[in-house]
N, C-alpha and C positions, 0 to 999 in steps of 0.2 A: 569405457573408459579410455584414457591415454593413460597410456605408462612411459615409468621411468625408464631411464637404460641399465639402471642396477634397482637392488631392494632399497626403499628408503631405510635410512639408518635405523637400528632396533631399540635407542633410547633415544627417540627424536626431542632435542628439547619442547617440540611443539606436538603432543602428544596428548589425547584429552584428559589423561590423568592430571596435567600438570599445568594445562590451559587455561589462563583467566576467564572464568564464565562456565564453566561448565560445571555441572550439577553439583558436583563437592566444596567448590568454593562461595557458590554464588549468596547473598544473603537470603534472608525471606523477602524480603522487596529491594528488589536492584535501586544503586542511587544514579540522580543523572547528573551530569555533571552542567553547572551551573544555573540549582536549585535559587542559590541566594546569592543574585549575581547582582551589583549593586548598578543601576542606571539613572542616570541624570533626568530630574523632571525640568519642566519650563521655569520656575521659580528659583533655579540654584542648586536645589535638595537632590539629595537620591535614596531611591528605596530601592529595597530589594524585590527583582522584577518578579512580575508575576506571568510567567510565559503562559498562554492563553492560546495560544495556534500549532498544534503538535497536529494538525493535520497537514499541516502545510509541508512541516518537518521537525520533525520528532528531536528534540537532543540526544546526545550521545552519554549511553548507560556507561559510567565509570569500567563496567566491565567487559567492553569493547572495545574502551582504550587501550585499557590492561594490554585483551589480547594484541592489538595491535603493534603496543609497547615490547609487546614478547616477540613479534613476529621479525618484525624490522632487524636486528640483525640477521637473521639467516635469511632476509628477501633474495631472493634468485629470480631468475627463468624458470618458467614453469614447464615440462612435460619433454623435454629433449635433452638436458643437461647433466651431465654425469656427476660434477660437482657436489660435495656434502650439503652446501646450500641450497643447489637448486633441488637436491633429494628431499631435503626438510620443507620447503616451498612446493612443491608437489605431491608432497605427501597430506599438507595440512591444506590444498587448495581441495584436494577429493575427499578429503574427510567431509569439508566443508559440503560438497556436495552431497555426502550422505548426510549430515547432520540437517539439510535442507529438506531434502527426502523425506525423510522422521516428522519433521517439523510440519509439515504437509500433508502426513500419513499418504504417502504416494505410496503406490504401487512398486512392487521391488524392480521393475521393464519399464518405470516410467522415463520418461524422459527430466533432464532436469538443467536446463541451457540458464546460465547466467551472463544477464544482461548490464545495463546501465540503470534501467530504473524499469516502471508498469509501461509507462510509455513507450519506450524500447521494447519490452515486451511482447506486447499487445501487436506492434507495428512487425513484428519479425512472424507473428504469427499469421496476418494477414499479409504479409509476403507469403509465407506456406500452404496454406489453404488451395486445395485443389483448382484449377478454373474452373468456373461456373459454380463454384459455390454458390446457394443462398445465405447468405448471411445475414439474421432477423436482431436487431438491437433497437432497444428502448432509448427516446429520444432524453431520457433524464440521466443516462450515461453521463460520469465523464469525460471531456473529449478523447484523454486515450484509447478510452474505449468507442468512443461515439463514431471519429474520424479516419480512424486507418483504411476501414472496408473499400469494397468499387461496388458501389447501386447496392447499398444495403436496402431491405427492408426497413423499415423507419418504425416505431410503436410511438404514439402516446402518451403522454406519463399515465400510467395507469391510476387509478384512483382506488383500489385499494390490494392488498397483495393478492385476494382472488383474483380483482381483473388482469393484474400480471400474469398470470398463468392459465388464467382463460386466452387472454389474446396473443401471447405464445402459441398456446396450445392452436388457432384459430390460423397463425402466420406460419405454422411448420406444416399444419396440414396441407395449408396451400401452393406450400413452394414446390416449382419444378421436382421433380426425382432428381435424383443425385446426389451429390454432398450438400449438406443443409449444417448451418451452425449456428445455434443462440448464443448472443454475448449478453453480458449482464454481471451486473454487481451484487456483491456481496452486503456492505453498508453504505449508505450516501455521504459523500464525500460534504453533503450541503446541507443534509438534518440528519444523517447520523441512522436514520430507518434501517431497520435488517430486511434485508429480499430473503423471500422463499424459495432460494436456491435447490435444495431437497425436491422441492415441489417442480419446480422449474426443469430443476435434471429429471425427475421424473418421465416430463411430458417432452423430453428432448428426445428419451430414450425410448418413449414409445412411436415417434414420427420419423425412427433412424438417425436422427441429428446427434450434433455434439453438443457439447457443452463446454465455453469460456466464461470463467468468473476474475472478475477484477475485485481481487482482495487486498488492494494498497490499505483500506481505511477496518478492513474490519481487523487482519494478523494480529495489530499491535494489540489490542483489546480482548480478542476471543479467540480459542482455540479450532483450528481446521483439521478437518478431517476430508481428504480427495475421496480416498477409497468409500469411506464409510455412504458419503454426499453423492459419491456416483459421477464427478467431475471428472471430466475427460482434460482440460486444461485450468491452470489457477497461474497469476501474474501478480506480482507485489512487487513493492521496495526496499530499498534497506533504509532509507533517510527517513521514510515511515514507521519503522522499527527499529525506533533509537541505533541505527548504523550510519550514521551521515558521511560515508565514504563513498558512494556514487556504485555503486551494485543493488542490480535488483535478478529478480529470476521469473523465468517461463518454465513451469514442469505441466508434465503430462504424457497426451498419447504421442508416441515416439516416428509413428509412418508417416503422417505428413510432412513432419521435420525431415527424416533422412531425406526423404523424394524431390524436397525444393534445394534446387540451386542455395550456394551459401548464401544467407544475409549480407556478410562480406568476404569478398574474395582477397584472400591470401594465404601467408605464413601459419600453418593449425590447420585450414579449413581443407586444405589438398594433399590427398595423398603419394598423389606421383605430378610430376608437371614435365612433357616433353613436347614432339607437336600436338597433344592434345593433353587435356588435364585429365585424371581423375581425381572425383572431391571424396575430402574420407569419410568413411561408411556410420558414423555414429553419427547422431544430431546432435550430441556435445560439441563434438571436434568440427562439426559442418558448420558451426554455426557462433563458434566463439573463434573467428578468427583475431589474428594478432595476439600480440602480448594480453594478457587477459587484466583484469583490473583486482592483481590477488590481495592487496588490501584490503581492498573492499568486500570481495569474497569470504574474507575470515573473521573480516568486524560481521559483516551478517549471520556468519556460523554462529559467531559469539551472542548475541543479540536475542537469536533463537533459544541457544543454552539457558540464556541469562533467563526468558520469561519462561521457559517449559520448567525451571527448577524452580522458580516464582511461586508457581502451581497455580492456574489458570480461575479457580473457582476466587481465589484470596483477591483475586487484580481485579475478576468482576463485579464482585459484593462490593469491594473497593471505589470502584468507580460509579456503581448504583448508587451510592450514597452522595456521590459529589456529584453526580447528575441529577439525581433527587432535590438535592440542594440547591443547585443552577437552578432548574426551569421551575420551580417554586420562585423564588427571588423574582425571575425575570414576570412570572405570571401577577407577580403584585404591582406590579407596573404597569401603571391604566396605559401610558403612551410607547410602551414596548411590546411588538406582536410578534411572538414563536413562529418560524415556517413549520410545518411539516404537511408531508404529500401524504400523507394515510393516517391523521390525526393525532391526538395529544395523549393516545393510550400506544401506540406502536411502539416494542422495544425497538432500544435504540442504543448506541455506545455514544461516549463521552462529546460528542459536535450536536451545534447549538447554533442554529442560522436564526438573524433576527432584525427588525425595524425599527426606527426610532422616528416619531412619528415627528413632521416638521425637518430631519437633521436628515445632513446629507451622508450615505453611509463609510465617505473619505473623514467626512466631517466627526466622526464617532469613533473613529480610528485614532483618530489625530491627537482627538483631546483626551482620549484615554489613556495615551500614550504618556502626550506629554505632561499631563495632571498629574497621572495616580500610576502611572510603572504598569500599564497592563498591554501586555501586546496582544491582537487581533487580527482576523483578515478582515480586506473588509471589498467589495467588487461582485463578479459572479463567480468565482471561483473553479473556470475551466469548464462549467456545465452551465454555460449560455440557457440553453431553451429550458432545463429544469428551473433554473430561476426566475427568469420570464415567465415561467408558468404558475411559479408560487407568489410570487408577487400580485400579480393580477396588475386591474386598475389599480384601486386606489393602495396596495402596497408598494407601487412604484411610485405612486404620489409620497408616501409615509416616506420613503428614502431619500426626498429631495425632490423628484422627479426623476432619477439620472436612472433607476433600474438595478440597483446594487444591492446588496443588502451587509451586513456584521454576523461573522462567524465565529463564536470562540471555539476553542476545542482542547481539552486536558487527557495529560495520559498518569503515566507511574508520577514525577515530578509537583505535582498540583495537589495543592493543600485547600481547607478549608477555607482560610483567609483569600486565598487568590481568588476564590467564589466570591466570598463575601464583597471583597473590594470591588470584584468589577461590579456586582448589584449595586453596592454605594454609590458608585460611580455614576454610572446608569439613573439613578434615581434622582441625582443632581443634573442633570439632564432638562430642561424643564420644555415643554413643548413648544415650537417656533409659531 
């Protein structure tokens, strides 16, 4: 890890015991900013916002906002400054790296590289894979995981979790001798369905391959233990994790990252510059050139602390109740069709996509917003092949023929009233 020029202050104002968002101070359920924000309706009234668009960007936790506010008076450059503020900021930045490591259950020698988001993290990994690596990826992936690779083997969307395991097994067995990488999501950003990443990691290991997991939609909802699951790489975004300050993470095995040229070339990535350049030896230094997003990283760590302190069992149980309420409400509407890859009973997080018979997806979203104060997402959700697969022929017609869907997603700030408001609003959308 990069080191300061002098030891960090022994009584740093940002030590874990004093940082807002740590286990000592977090409430049983973290509060989000903007839960009761008033929004205008088309008729001139205002109502409290029903934010059902968490899968795009989750709102900010109060604990995250407080952590950033506390850090601001000491904000300075990291790693190379001798001043007090620089030492404090460097200490906070590197402690955030350890917080993320613990949050992911990563092993002690794993690299934790801070990026802008999941897309940036996956592109960094694609940059670092050895030349000639055989990459296997499912077409059901988010574009962040689908697009960065050179000439990957693309597998069709599997009909069941078992089919996913079998398809990965066959593809890796047929791959040429050499480095191999399996890329897969942990939870679909379209359907919320959980992928069998433990079993897929076992398949990868059996073929001498590595596995990279897009955890952007999982970590806001469920815990993740890289070591227990046998994962080589994990990527996620702060803006999905209630820390919308522009930071993301790529965590995992360091050897490919240390061997690759810097993702960005500049200060911090270089160990010495003369007639030739010698790059920094550690994966973190090598791929974090320039002044990093210090406040984004502090925000990300505060969100990790807050969710861990709240307790995953309680968070998941509450989410399951809300999800069951939403899905039951949608199932009672004959003109609404929920999209599933693996059927109604497949386990999932708080993400549901659907179509409304005869309605264009954008018109549904605009009506929900303008008449009911509900925020949802419409479109193909940066997962075009998967959405096309799920819609099929009659599905596209059910969306007005433009091949898009509506997605409702939720999290800590969601209430039963938000769920019921959505179902009531959809019930009033008569089929066209």
